[in-house]
mmCIF file as Biopython writes it, N, C-alpha, C and O atoms, coordinates in Angstrom:
data_model
#
loop_
_atom_site.group_PDB
_atom_site.id
_atom_site.type_symbol
_atom_site.label_atom_id
_atom_site.label_alt_id
_atom_site.label_comp_id
_atom_site.label_asym_id
_atom_site.label_entity_id
_atom_site.label_seq_id
_atom_site.pdbx_PDB_ins_code
_atom_site.Cartn_x
_atom_site.Cartn_y
_atom_site.Cartn_z
_atom_site.occupancy
_atom_site.B_iso_or_equiv
_atom_site.auth_seq_id
_atom_site.auth_asym_id
_atom_site.pdbx_PDB_model_num
ATOM 1   N N  . MET A ? 1  ? 0.661  -1.529 0.450   1.0 0.0 1  A 1 
ATOM 2   C CA . MET A ? 1  ? -0.360 -0.170 0.607   1.0 0.0 1  A 1 
ATOM 3   C C  . MET A ? 1  ? 1.538  1.106  0.473   1.0 0.0 1  A 1 
ATOM 4   O O  . MET A ? 1  ? 2.687  1.001  0.902   1.0 0.0 1  A 1 
ATOM 5   N N  . ARG A ? 2  ? 0.565  2.377  -0.581  1.0 0.0 2  A 1 
ATOM 6   C CA . ARG A ? 2  ? 1.169  3.946  -0.821  1.0 0.0 2  A 1 
ATOM 7   C C  . ARG A ? 2  ? 0.975  4.199  -0.070  1.0 0.0 2  A 1 
ATOM 8   O O  . ARG A ? 2  ? 0.015  3.747  0.554   1.0 0.0 2  A 1 
ATOM 9   N N  . GLU A ? 3  ? 1.824  5.162  0.397   1.0 0.0 3  A 1 
ATOM 10  C CA . GLU A ? 3  ? 0.918  6.247  1.323   1.0 0.0 3  A 1 
ATOM 11  C C  . GLU A ? 3  ? 1.540  7.382  1.217   1.0 0.0 3  A 1 
ATOM 12  O O  . GLU A ? 3  ? 2.704  7.728  1.013   1.0 0.0 3  A 1 
ATOM 13  N N  . ALA A ? 4  ? -0.249 8.300  1.538   1.0 0.0 4  A 1 
ATOM 14  C CA . ALA A ? 4  ? -0.145 9.310  1.086   1.0 0.0 4  A 1 
ATOM 15  C C  . ALA A ? 4  ? 0.617  10.597 0.291   1.0 0.0 4  A 1 
ATOM 16  O O  . ALA A ? 4  ? 0.482  11.424 -0.611  1.0 0.0 4  A 1 
ATOM 17  N N  . ASN A ? 5  ? 1.972  9.859  1.868   1.0 0.0 5  A 1 
ATOM 18  C CA . ASN A ? 5  ? 1.968  11.489 0.918   1.0 0.0 5  A 1 
ATOM 19  C C  . ASN A ? 5  ? 3.909  11.304 1.181   1.0 0.0 5  A 1 
ATOM 20  O O  . ASN A ? 5  ? 4.796  11.914 1.779   1.0 0.0 5  A 1 
ATOM 21  N N  . SER A ? 6  ? 3.767  9.949  0.220   1.0 0.0 6  A 1 
ATOM 22  C CA . SER A ? 6  ? 5.012  9.486  0.103   1.0 0.0 6  A 1 
ATOM 23  C C  . SER A ? 6  ? 6.108  9.948  -1.385  1.0 0.0 6  A 1 
ATOM 24  O O  . SER A ? 6  ? 7.255  9.509  -1.465  1.0 0.0 6  A 1 
ATOM 25  N N  . GLY A ? 7  ? 5.635  10.667 -2.219  1.0 0.0 7  A 1 
ATOM 26  C CA . GLY A ? 7  ? 6.334  11.454 -2.737  1.0 0.0 7  A 1 
ATOM 27  C C  . GLY A ? 7  ? 7.078  13.220 -3.413  1.0 0.0 7  A 1 
ATOM 28  O O  . GLY A ? 7  ? 7.902  13.706 -4.188  1.0 0.0 7  A 1 
ATOM 29  N N  . LYS A ? 8  ? 5.814  13.619 -2.208  1.0 0.0 8  A 1 
ATOM 30  C CA . LYS A ? 8  ? 5.070  14.192 -2.136  1.0 0.0 8  A 1 
ATOM 31  C C  . LYS A ? 8  ? 6.022  15.975 -1.943  1.0 0.0 8  A 1 
ATOM 32  O O  . LYS A ? 8  ? 5.676  17.143 -2.119  1.0 0.0 8  A 1 
ATOM 33  N N  . HIS A ? 9  ? 7.681  15.089 -1.373  1.0 0.0 9  A 1 
ATOM 34  C CA . HIS A ? 9  ? 8.407  16.278 -0.914  1.0 0.0 9  A 1 
ATOM 35  C C  . HIS A ? 9  ? 9.908  15.792 -1.325  1.0 0.0 9  A 1 
ATOM 36  O O  . HIS A ? 9  ? 10.962 16.059 -0.748  1.0 0.0 9  A 1 
ATOM 37  N N  . GLU A ? 10 ? 9.650  14.832 -2.739  1.0 0.0 10 A 1 
ATOM 38  C CA . GLU A ? 10 ? 10.408 14.504 -2.965  1.0 0.0 10 A 1 
ATOM 39  C C  . GLU A ? 10 ? 11.068 15.512 -3.421  1.0 0.0 10 A 1 
ATOM 40  O O  . GLU A ? 10 ? 12.060 15.989 -2.869  1.0 0.0 10 A 1 
ATOM 41  N N  . PHE A ? 11 ? 10.450 16.003 -4.704  1.0 0.0 11 A 1 
ATOM 42  C CA . PHE A ? 11 ? 10.385 16.778 -5.276  1.0 0.0 11 A 1 
ATOM 43  C C  . PHE A ? 11 ? 11.364 18.576 -5.163  1.0 0.0 11 A 1 
ATOM 44  O O  . PHE A ? 11 ? 12.080 19.263 -5.891  1.0 0.0 11 A 1 
ATOM 45  N N  . LYS A ? 12 ? 10.788 18.628 -3.797  1.0 0.0 12 A 1 
ATOM 46  C CA . LYS A ? 12 ? 11.199 20.084 -3.034  1.0 0.0 12 A 1 
ATOM 47  C C  . LYS A ? 12 ? 12.075 19.362 -3.193  1.0 0.0 12 A 1 
ATOM 48  O O  . LYS A ? 12 ? 12.601 19.522 -4.294  1.0 0.0 12 A 1 
ATOM 49  N N  . GLN A ? 13 ? 12.872 17.972 -2.098  1.0 0.0 13 A 1 
ATOM 50  C CA . GLN A ? 13 ? 14.181 18.187 -1.703  1.0 0.0 13 A 1 
ATOM 51  C C  . GLN A ? 13 ? 15.434 18.639 -2.564  1.0 0.0 13 A 1 
ATOM 52  O O  . GLN A ? 13 ? 16.345 19.340 -2.124  1.0 0.0 13 A 1 
ATOM 53  N N  . ILE A ? 14 ? 15.302 17.853 -4.594  1.0 0.0 14 A 1 
ATOM 54  C CA . ILE A ? 14 ? 16.253 17.678 -5.108  1.0 0.0 14 A 1 
ATOM 55  C C  . ILE A ? 14 ? 15.558 19.463 -6.090  1.0 0.0 14 A 1 
ATOM 56  O O  . ILE A ? 14 ? 16.225 20.027 -6.957  1.0 0.0 14 A 1 
ATOM 57  N N  . HIS A ? 15 ? 14.488 19.841 -5.717  1.0 0.0 15 A 1 
ATOM 58  C CA . HIS A ? 15 ? 15.411 20.697 -6.283  1.0 0.0 15 A 1 
ATOM 59  C C  . HIS A ? 15 ? 15.873 22.106 -4.754  1.0 0.0 15 A 1 
ATOM 60  O O  . HIS A ? 15 ? 16.476 23.178 -4.712  1.0 0.0 15 A 1 
ATOM 61  N N  . GLY A ? 16 ? 15.575 21.742 -4.352  1.0 0.0 16 A 1 
ATOM 62  C CA . GLY A ? 16 ? 16.284 22.759 -3.534  1.0 0.0 16 A 1 
ATOM 63  C C  . GLY A ? 16 ? 17.896 22.595 -3.734  1.0 0.0 16 A 1 
ATOM 64  O O  . GLY A ? 16 ? 18.616 23.460 -4.232  1.0 0.0 16 A 1 
ATOM 65  N N  . PHE A ? 17 ? 18.339 21.295 -3.242  1.0 0.0 17 A 1 
ATOM 66  C CA . PHE A ? 17 ? 20.114 21.136 -4.126  1.0 0.0 17 A 1 
ATOM 67  C C  . PHE A ? 17 ? 19.865 21.635 -5.299  1.0 0.0 17 A 1 
ATOM 68  O O  . PHE A ? 17 ? 20.292 22.783 -5.181  1.0 0.0 17 A 1 
ATOM 69  N N  . ARG A ? 18 ? 19.460 21.533 -6.342  1.0 0.0 18 A 1 
ATOM 70  C CA . ARG A ? 18 ? 20.256 22.431 -7.529  1.0 0.0 18 A 1 
ATOM 71  C C  . ARG A ? 18 ? 20.170 23.358 -6.959  1.0 0.0 18 A 1 
ATOM 72  O O  . ARG A ? 18 ? 21.194 23.983 -6.682  1.0 0.0 18 A 1 
ATOM 73  N N  . LYS A ? 19 ? 18.276 24.039 -6.360  1.0 0.0 19 A 1 
ATOM 74  C CA . LYS A ? 19 ? 19.545 25.433 -7.153  1.0 0.0 19 A 1 
ATOM 75  C C  . LYS A ? 19 ? 20.985 26.023 -5.904  1.0 0.0 19 A 1 
ATOM 76  O O  . LYS A ? 19 ? 21.905 26.820 -6.087  1.0 0.0 19 A 1 
ATOM 77  N N  . PHE A ? 20 ? 20.611 25.229 -4.732  1.0 0.0 20 A 1 
ATOM 78  C CA . PHE A ? 20 ? 21.901 25.566 -3.782  1.0 0.0 20 A 1 
ATOM 79  C C  . PHE A ? 20 ? 23.262 25.380 -4.923  1.0 0.0 20 A 1 
ATOM 80  O O  . PHE A ? 20 ? 24.212 26.158 -5.010  1.0 0.0 20 A 1 
ATOM 81  N N  . PHE A ? 21 ? 23.073 24.296 -5.632  1.0 0.0 21 A 1 
ATOM 82  C CA . PHE A ? 21 ? 24.212 23.909 -6.961  1.0 0.0 21 A 1 
ATOM 83  C C  . PHE A ? 21 ? 24.544 25.400 -7.884  1.0 0.0 21 A 1 
ATOM 84  O O  . PHE A ? 21 ? 25.637 25.840 -8.241  1.0 0.0 21 A 1 
ATOM 85  N N  . LYS A ? 22 ? 23.601 25.783 -8.035  1.0 0.0 22 A 1 
ATOM 86  C CA . LYS A ? 22 ? 23.256 26.717 -8.995  1.0 0.0 22 A 1 
ATOM 87  C C  . LYS A ? 22 ? 23.850 28.519 -8.737  1.0 0.0 22 A 1 
ATOM 88  O O  . LYS A ? 22 ? 24.139 29.428 -9.516  1.0 0.0 22 A 1 
ATOM 89  N N  . ASN A ? 23 ? 23.821 28.373 -7.165  1.0 0.0 23 A 1 
ATOM 90  C CA . ASN A ? 23 ? 23.919 29.425 -7.375  1.0 0.0 23 A 1 
ATOM 91  C C  . ASN A ? 23 ? 25.111 29.717 -6.282  1.0 0.0 23 A 1 
ATOM 92  O O  . ASN A ? 23 ? 25.526 30.821 -5.929  1.0 0.0 23 A 1 
ATOM 93  N N  . ASN A ? 24 ? 25.442 28.724 -5.948  1.0 0.0 24 A 1 
ATOM 94  C CA . ASN A ? 24 ? 27.101 28.761 -5.080  1.0 0.0 24 A 1 
ATOM 95  C C  . ASN A ? 24 ? 28.312 28.343 -6.409  1.0 0.0 24 A 1 
ATOM 96  O O  . ASN A ? 24 ? 29.433 28.849 -6.466  1.0 0.0 24 A 1 
ATOM 97  N N  . ALA A ? 25 ? 27.674 27.141 -7.578  1.0 0.0 25 A 1 
ATOM 98  C CA . ALA A ? 25 ? 28.414 27.280 -8.120  1.0 0.0 25 A 1 
ATOM 99  C C  . ALA A ? 25 ? 28.285 28.067 -9.621  1.0 0.0 25 A 1 
ATOM 100 O O  . ALA A ? 25 ? 28.871 27.493 -10.539 1.0 0.0 25 A 1 
ATOM 101 N N  . GLU A ? 26 ? 27.428 29.586 -10.025 1.0 0.0 26 A 1 
ATOM 102 C CA . GLU A ? 26 ? 27.525 30.586 -10.172 1.0 0.0 26 A 1 
ATOM 103 C C  . GLU A ? 26 ? 28.763 31.804 -9.714  1.0 0.0 26 A 1 
ATOM 104 O O  . GLU A ? 26 ? 29.299 32.697 -10.370 1.0 0.0 26 A 1 
ATOM 105 N N  . ARG A ? 27 ? 28.864 31.497 -8.733  1.0 0.0 27 A 1 
ATOM 106 C CA . ARG A ? 27 ? 29.757 33.022 -7.691  1.0 0.0 27 A 1 
ATOM 107 C C  . ARG A ? 27 ? 30.875 32.538 -8.170  1.0 0.0 27 A 1 
ATOM 108 O O  . ARG A ? 27 ? 31.535 33.522 -8.504  1.0 0.0 27 A 1 
ATOM 109 N N  . ALA A ? 28 ? 31.814 31.014 -8.529  1.0 0.0 28 A 1 
ATOM 110 C CA . ALA A ? 28 ? 32.783 31.442 -8.907  1.0 0.0 28 A 1 
ATOM 111 C C  . ALA A ? 28 ? 33.136 30.673 -10.745 1.0 0.0 28 A 1 
ATOM 112 O O  . ALA A ? 28 ? 34.226 30.853 -11.287 1.0 0.0 28 A 1 
ATOM 113 N N  . CYS A ? 29 ? 32.065 29.915 -11.380 1.0 0.0 29 A 1 
ATOM 114 C CA . CYS A ? 29 ? 32.309 29.497 -12.410 1.0 0.0 29 A 1 
ATOM 115 C C  . CYS A ? 29 ? 31.186 30.547 -14.076 1.0 0.0 29 A 1 
ATOM 116 O O  . CYS A ? 29 ? 30.300 31.148 -13.467 1.0 0.0 29 A 1 
ATOM 117 N N  . LYS A ? 30 ? 31.116 30.673 -14.701 1.0 0.0 30 A 1 
ATOM 118 C CA . LYS A ? 30 ? 30.950 31.082 -15.187 1.0 0.0 30 A 1 
ATOM 119 C C  . LYS A ? 30 ? 29.378 30.083 -15.806 1.0 0.0 30 A 1 
ATOM 120 O O  . LYS A ? 30 ? 29.561 28.866 -15.813 1.0 0.0 30 A 1 
ATOM 121 N N  . THR A ? 31 ? 27.937 30.576 -16.289 1.0 0.0 31 A 1 
ATOM 122 C CA . THR A ? 31 ? 27.198 30.341 -16.229 1.0 0.0 31 A 1 
ATOM 123 C C  . THR A ? 31 ? 26.587 28.812 -17.183 1.0 0.0 31 A 1 
ATOM 124 O O  . THR A ? 31 ? 25.802 27.874 -17.045 1.0 0.0 31 A 1 
ATOM 125 N N  . ILE A ? 32 ? 27.772 29.486 -18.372 1.0 0.0 32 A 1 
ATOM 126 C CA . ILE A ? 32 ? 27.148 28.246 -19.134 1.0 0.0 32 A 1 
ATOM 127 C C  . ILE A ? 32 ? 28.454 27.070 -18.640 1.0 0.0 32 A 1 
ATOM 128 O O  . ILE A ? 32 ? 28.712 26.090 -19.338 1.0 0.0 32 A 1 
ATOM 129 N N  . ASP A ? 33 ? 29.036 27.314 -17.601 1.0 0.0 33 A 1 
ATOM 130 C CA . ASP A ? 33 ? 29.707 25.716 -17.411 1.0 0.0 33 A 1 
ATOM 131 C C  . ASP A ? 33 ? 28.363 25.775 -16.406 1.0 0.0 33 A 1 
ATOM 132 O O  . ASP A ? 33 ? 27.275 25.518 -16.921 1.0 0.0 33 A 1 
ATOM 133 N N  . VAL A ? 34 ? 28.432 26.149 -14.816 1.0 0.0 34 A 1 
ATOM 134 C CA . VAL A ? 34 ? 27.154 25.803 -14.417 1.0 0.0 34 A 1 
ATOM 135 C C  . VAL A ? 34 ? 26.507 25.222 -14.970 1.0 0.0 34 A 1 
ATOM 136 O O  . VAL A ? 34 ? 26.599 23.994 -14.970 1.0 0.0 34 A 1 
ATOM 137 N N  . GLU A ? 35 ? 25.421 26.006 -15.792 1.0 0.0 35 A 1 
ATOM 138 C CA . GLU A ? 35 ? 24.927 24.493 -17.035 1.0 0.0 35 A 1 
ATOM 139 C C  . GLU A ? 35 ? 25.318 23.163 -17.523 1.0 0.0 35 A 1 
ATOM 140 O O  . GLU A ? 35 ? 24.993 21.984 -17.384 1.0 0.0 35 A 1 
ATOM 141 N N  . LYS A ? 36 ? 26.043 23.786 -18.067 1.0 0.0 36 A 1 
ATOM 142 C CA . LYS A ? 36 ? 27.018 22.078 -18.763 1.0 0.0 36 A 1 
ATOM 143 C C  . LYS A ? 36 ? 26.902 21.259 -17.720 1.0 0.0 36 A 1 
ATOM 144 O O  . LYS A ? 36 ? 26.323 20.229 -18.065 1.0 0.0 36 A 1 
ATOM 145 N N  . LEU A ? 37 ? 27.382 21.269 -15.905 1.0 0.0 37 A 1 
ATOM 146 C CA . LEU A ? 37 ? 27.711 20.339 -15.354 1.0 0.0 37 A 1 
ATOM 147 C C  . LEU A ? 37 ? 26.697 20.512 -14.291 1.0 0.0 37 A 1 
ATOM 148 O O  . LEU A ? 37 ? 26.824 20.195 -13.109 1.0 0.0 37 A 1 
ATOM 149 N N  . MET A ? 38 ? 25.369 21.219 -15.035 1.0 0.0 38 A 1 
ATOM 150 C CA . MET A ? 38 ? 24.000 20.498 -14.103 1.0 0.0 38 A 1 
ATOM 151 C C  . MET A ? 38 ? 23.710 19.679 -14.315 1.0 0.0 38 A 1 
ATOM 152 O O  . MET A ? 38 ? 23.263 18.992 -13.397 1.0 0.0 38 A 1 
ATOM 153 N N  . GLY A ? 39 ? 23.757 18.908 -16.235 1.0 0.0 39 A 1 
ATOM 154 C CA . GLY A ? 39 ? 23.600 18.420 -17.203 1.0 0.0 39 A 1 
ATOM 155 C C  . GLY A ? 39 ? 22.554 18.585 -18.771 1.0 0.0 39 A 1 
ATOM 156 O O  . GLY A ? 39 ? 22.322 17.784 -19.677 1.0 0.0 39 A 1 
ATOM 157 N N  . HIS A ? 40 ? 22.050 20.222 -18.490 1.0 0.0 40 A 1 
ATOM 158 C CA . HIS A ? 40 ? 21.893 20.599 -19.340 1.0 0.0 40 A 1 
ATOM 159 C C  . HIS A ? 40 ? 22.756 20.562 -20.704 1.0 0.0 40 A 1 
ATOM 160 O O  . HIS A ? 40 ? 23.917 20.967 -20.768 1.0 0.0 40 A 1 
ATOM 161 N N  . THR A ? 41 ? 22.029 20.018 -21.787 1.0 0.0 41 A 1 
ATOM 162 C CA . THR A ? 41 ? 23.548 20.059 -23.007 1.0 0.0 41 A 1 
ATOM 163 C C  . THR A ? 41 ? 22.826 21.370 -23.073 1.0 0.0 41 A 1 
ATOM 164 O O  . THR A ? 41 ? 21.751 21.779 -22.633 1.0 0.0 41 A 1 
ATOM 165 N N  . GLU A ? 42 ? 24.093 22.038 -23.995 1.0 0.0 42 A 1 
ATOM 166 C CA . GLU A ? 42 ? 24.514 22.789 -25.446 1.0 0.0 42 A 1 
ATOM 167 C C  . GLU A ? 42 ? 24.890 21.990 -26.382 1.0 0.0 42 A 1 
ATOM 168 O O  . GLU A ? 42 ? 25.518 20.960 -26.136 1.0 0.0 42 A 1 
ATOM 169 N N  . ASN A ? 43 ? 24.470 22.456 -27.882 1.0 0.0 43 A 1 
ATOM 170 C CA . ASN A ? 43 ? 24.724 22.053 -28.638 1.0 0.0 43 A 1 
ATOM 171 C C  . ASN A ? 43 ? 25.406 22.840 -29.133 1.0 0.0 43 A 1 
ATOM 172 O O  . ASN A ? 43 ? 25.076 22.883 -30.318 1.0 0.0 43 A 1 
ATOM 173 N N  . TYR A ? 44 ? 26.458 23.750 -28.877 1.0 0.0 44 A 1 
ATOM 174 C CA . TYR A ? 44 ? 27.809 23.454 -29.902 1.0 0.0 44 A 1 
ATOM 175 C C  . TYR A ? 44 ? 28.639 23.677 -28.314 1.0 0.0 44 A 1 
ATOM 176 O O  . TYR A ? 44 ? 29.692 23.057 -28.167 1.0 0.0 44 A 1 
ATOM 177 N N  . TYR A ? 45 ? 28.254 24.359 -27.426 1.0 0.0 45 A 1 
ATOM 178 C CA . TYR A ? 45 ? 29.454 24.731 -26.427 1.0 0.0 45 A 1 
ATOM 179 C C  . TYR A ? 45 ? 30.184 23.177 -26.075 1.0 0.0 45 A 1 
ATOM 180 O O  . TYR A ? 45 ? 29.398 22.259 -25.843 1.0 0.0 45 A 1 
ATOM 181 N N  . LYS A ? 46 ? 31.133 22.991 -26.050 1.0 0.0 46 A 1 
ATOM 182 C CA . LYS A ? 46 ? 31.638 21.363 -25.593 1.0 0.0 46 A 1 
ATOM 183 C C  . LYS A ? 46 ? 33.067 20.950 -25.164 1.0 0.0 46 A 1 
ATOM 184 O O  . LYS A ? 46 ? 33.901 20.154 -25.595 1.0 0.0 46 A 1 
ATOM 185 N N  . PRO A ? 47 ? 32.978 22.102 -23.810 1.0 0.0 47 A 1 
ATOM 186 C CA . PRO A ? 47 ? 34.390 21.562 -23.324 1.0 0.0 47 A 1 
ATOM 187 C C  . PRO A ? 47 ? 34.669 20.511 -22.108 1.0 0.0 47 A 1 
ATOM 188 O O  . PRO A ? 47 ? 33.895 20.080 -21.254 1.0 0.0 47 A 1 
ATOM 189 N N  . SER A ? 48 ? 36.539 20.161 -22.417 1.0 0.0 48 A 1 
ATOM 190 C CA . SER A ? 48 ? 36.325 18.847 -21.809 1.0 0.0 48 A 1 
ATOM 191 C C  . SER A ? 48 ? 36.277 18.826 -20.183 1.0 0.0 48 A 1 
ATOM 192 O O  . SER A ? 48 ? 36.161 19.645 -19.272 1.0 0.0 48 A 1 
ATOM 193 N N  . HIS A ? 49 ? 36.432 17.419 -20.342 1.0 0.0 49 A 1 
ATOM 194 C CA . HIS A ? 49 ? 36.228 16.778 -19.108 1.0 0.0 49 A 1 
ATOM 195 C C  . HIS A ? 49 ? 36.947 17.280 -17.552 1.0 0.0 49 A 1 
ATOM 196 O O  . HIS A ? 49 ? 36.631 17.205 -16.364 1.0 0.0 49 A 1 
ATOM 197 N N  . ASP A ? 50 ? 38.196 17.873 -18.435 1.0 0.0 50 A 1 
ATOM 198 C CA . ASP A ? 50 ? 39.288 18.467 -17.451 1.0 0.0 50 A 1 
ATOM 199 C C  . ASP A ? 50 ? 38.138 19.667 -17.076 1.0 0.0 50 A 1 
ATOM 200 O O  . ASP A ? 50 ? 37.074 19.660 -16.456 1.0 0.0 50 A 1 
ATOM 201 N N  . TYR A ? 51 ? 38.808 20.539 -17.680 1.0 0.0 51 A 1 
ATOM 202 C CA . TYR A ? 51 ? 37.993 21.990 -17.858 1.0 0.0 51 A 1 
ATOM 203 C C  . TYR A ? 51 ? 37.079 22.089 -16.810 1.0 0.0 51 A 1 
ATOM 204 O O  . TYR A ? 51 ? 36.951 22.780 -15.800 1.0 0.0 51 A 1 
ATOM 205 N N  . LEU A ? 52 ? 36.250 20.830 -17.580 1.0 0.0 52 A 1 
ATOM 206 C CA . LEU A ? 52 ? 35.110 21.023 -16.199 1.0 0.0 52 A 1 
ATOM 207 C C  . LEU A ? 52 ? 35.247 20.596 -14.626 1.0 0.0 52 A 1 
ATOM 208 O O  . LEU A ? 52 ? 34.459 20.538 -13.683 1.0 0.0 52 A 1 
ATOM 209 N N  . LEU A ? 53 ? 36.124 20.425 -14.744 1.0 0.0 53 A 1 
ATOM 210 C CA . LEU A ? 53 ? 37.107 19.495 -13.081 1.0 0.0 53 A 1 
ATOM 211 C C  . LEU A ? 53 ? 36.833 20.174 -12.411 1.0 0.0 53 A 1 
ATOM 212 O O  . LEU A ? 53 ? 35.988 20.269 -11.521 1.0 0.0 53 A 1 
ATOM 213 N N  . SER A ? 54 ? 38.295 21.278 -13.205 1.0 0.0 54 A 1 
ATOM 214 C CA . SER A ? 54 ? 38.699 22.181 -12.767 1.0 0.0 54 A 1 
ATOM 215 C C  . SER A ? 54 ? 37.749 23.540 -12.061 1.0 0.0 54 A 1 
ATOM 216 O O  . SER A ? 54 ? 37.945 24.290 -11.105 1.0 0.0 54 A 1 
ATOM 217 N N  . GLU A ? 55 ? 36.766 23.413 -12.971 1.0 0.0 55 A 1 
ATOM 218 C CA . GLU A ? 55 ? 35.458 24.671 -12.451 1.0 0.0 55 A 1 
ATOM 219 C C  . GLU A ? 55 ? 34.477 24.319 -11.380 1.0 0.0 55 A 1 
ATOM 220 O O  . GLU A ? 55 ? 33.903 25.101 -10.622 1.0 0.0 55 A 1 
ATOM 221 N N  . TYR A ? 56 ? 34.371 22.932 -11.443 1.0 0.0 56 A 1 
ATOM 222 C CA . TYR A ? 56 ? 33.926 22.719 -9.892  1.0 0.0 56 A 1 
ATOM 223 C C  . TYR A ? 56 ? 34.509 22.957 -9.224  1.0 0.0 56 A 1 
ATOM 224 O O  . TYR A ? 56 ? 34.182 23.796 -8.385  1.0 0.0 56 A 1 
ATOM 225 N N  . ILE A ? 57 ? 36.105 22.156 -9.212  1.0 0.0 57 A 1 
ATOM 226 C CA . ILE A ? 57 ? 37.125 22.536 -8.345  1.0 0.0 57 A 1 
ATOM 227 C C  . ILE A ? 57 ? 37.211 23.608 -7.488  1.0 0.0 57 A 1 
ATOM 228 O O  . ILE A ? 57 ? 37.330 23.506 -6.267  1.0 0.0 57 A 1 
ATOM 229 N N  . LYS A ? 58 ? 37.115 25.319 -8.522  1.0 0.0 58 A 1 
ATOM 230 C CA . LYS A ? 58 ? 36.679 26.758 -8.168  1.0 0.0 58 A 1 
ATOM 231 C C  . LYS A ? 58 ? 35.854 26.506 -7.441  1.0 0.0 58 A 1 
ATOM 232 O O  . LYS A ? 58 ? 36.234 26.751 -6.296  1.0 0.0 58 A 1 
ATOM 233 N N  . ALA A ? 59 ? 34.799 26.099 -7.480  1.0 0.0 59 A 1 
ATOM 234 C CA . ALA A ? 59 ? 33.675 26.769 -7.385  1.0 0.0 59 A 1 
ATOM 235 C C  . ALA A ? 59 ? 33.143 25.558 -5.466  1.0 0.0 59 A 1 
ATOM 236 O O  . ALA A ? 59 ? 32.556 25.913 -4.444  1.0 0.0 59 A 1 
ATOM 237 N N  . PHE A ? 60 ? 33.558 24.631 -5.749  1.0 0.0 60 A 1 
ATOM 238 C CA . PHE A ? 60 ? 33.568 23.922 -4.468  1.0 0.0 60 A 1 
ATOM 239 C C  . PHE A ? 60 ? 34.468 22.708 -4.178  1.0 0.0 60 A 1 
ATOM 240 O O  . PHE A ? 60 ? 34.211 21.520 -4.371  1.0 0.0 60 A 1 
ATOM 241 N N  . PRO A ? 61 ? 35.869 23.418 -3.541  1.0 0.0 61 A 1 
ATOM 242 C CA . PRO A ? 61 ? 36.893 23.286 -3.236  1.0 0.0 61 A 1 
ATOM 243 C C  . PRO A ? 61 ? 36.986 21.368 -2.178  1.0 0.0 61 A 1 
ATOM 244 O O  . PRO A ? 61 ? 36.084 20.927 -1.466  1.0 0.0 61 A 1 
ATOM 245 N N  . ILE A ? 62 ? 37.791 20.958 -2.350  1.0 0.0 62 A 1 
ATOM 246 C CA . ILE A ? 62 ? 37.741 19.567 -2.139  1.0 0.0 62 A 1 
ATOM 247 C C  . ILE A ? 62 ? 38.432 19.728 -0.593  1.0 0.0 62 A 1 
ATOM 248 O O  . ILE A ? 62 ? 38.633 18.731 0.100   1.0 0.0 62 A 1 
#
């Protein structure tokens, strides 16, 4: 039996995480790089994986 509110809050949590990532990453990276890291496709912009990794590390140091 499925609970009435089982999937109600999952979307809000995912949206909150994506918004947190985008806001904080855009402080250190270009918007187009952030969109690429989020999985949004861009037809003509194809940066290397090494470049995207270096941009990610700038935004979120390990």
